[in-house]
N, C-alpha and C positions, 0 to 999 in steps of 0.2 A: 474262779471264785477264791476267796481268801479263807484260810482256816478259821475256826471258831474263835481262837485266841486273839486274832488280829482283825476280826470282823468289824467293819465300821459301826460306830455307835449311833444308830439312827432308829428312831421309834417306829418307822414305817417300813416294813420289809419290802413293800412294793417299790418304794423309792430306791432302796438298796439294789433291788433286782434290776430296775431300769438303769440306774447309774452303772452297774457292773456290765450290763449289756452295751451301753454306749461306750464305756471304756474299751470293751472287747472290739468294738467297731473301729476304735482309734488305734487298736493294736497295743494297748498297754494294760497291765494288770492293776487292780486297786492298790497294791503295795507300791508299784511304780508311780502311780498318780499321786499318792501321798508323799512319796519321796520328792517328786517334782514340786509339790506344794511347799514342802519344808525348804527346799532349795530356793524357791522364789522368796519366801519369807526371810530366810537368812541373808539373801543377796540384796533385797530391796526394802525390807522392813515394812511390807504391806501385803495385803491379800489382793490378788488380781482376780477377784471374784465379785459378782454382784451380791450385795448384802440383802437386797429386798427392801431396803429402807427407802422411803419416799420423802423428798424434801418438803418442808412445809411451805405455805403460800408466800411467806416473807422471803425465804431463801430462793424460791422459784422466781419471784419478782426481781431479786438482786441479780440472779443469773441472766435474766433477760435484758438487763440494762445495757445500753450501747457502750462499747469500750471507752468512748470519749468521755463518758460520765464517771468512769472509775477514777478513784483517787489512789495514787501509788505512794506508799510510805517507804521511807528509807529503813525503818525499823519498827518493831512492835511498840517500843517505847514512844516513838514519835506519834504513832496512831493512838496509843493510850493517852498521851498528853492532850491530843485534840479531843478525844472522847471525854476526858475529865476536865475540859475547859482550860487547858494549858497549866493545870495545877495537879499533876498526876499523884495519886496516892498508891499507885502500883507500878513497879518497874519489873519487867520480865527478867528472869535469870539468863545468863549467856546460853545460847543454844548448845545442845549436846547431841552427839550422834551415837546411835547404837552400834555395837561391834557387828560387822557384817562379814568378816573374814577369819573367824576363829580366834 
């Protein structure tokens, strides 16, 4: 168990109890689990967790399209040019990367 000062902020104590029990089965403390989560976010700029979000019907249909039906664009600008009828009013800025190594 974690001390009260670093107790996970979750409204349901039963969820916290079950999570801590599962972490114990994995052989790690809640503090170690949080440290691993922060390391993953720092290294990969993403959460390796299920968000509980469900794709809408349009997204699900697009995901089910056969790969041969997919269009591959060389850039976002190329895609937007097609979307706006070859007369784009929007050009994306150059991509940037978040710092992942301090």
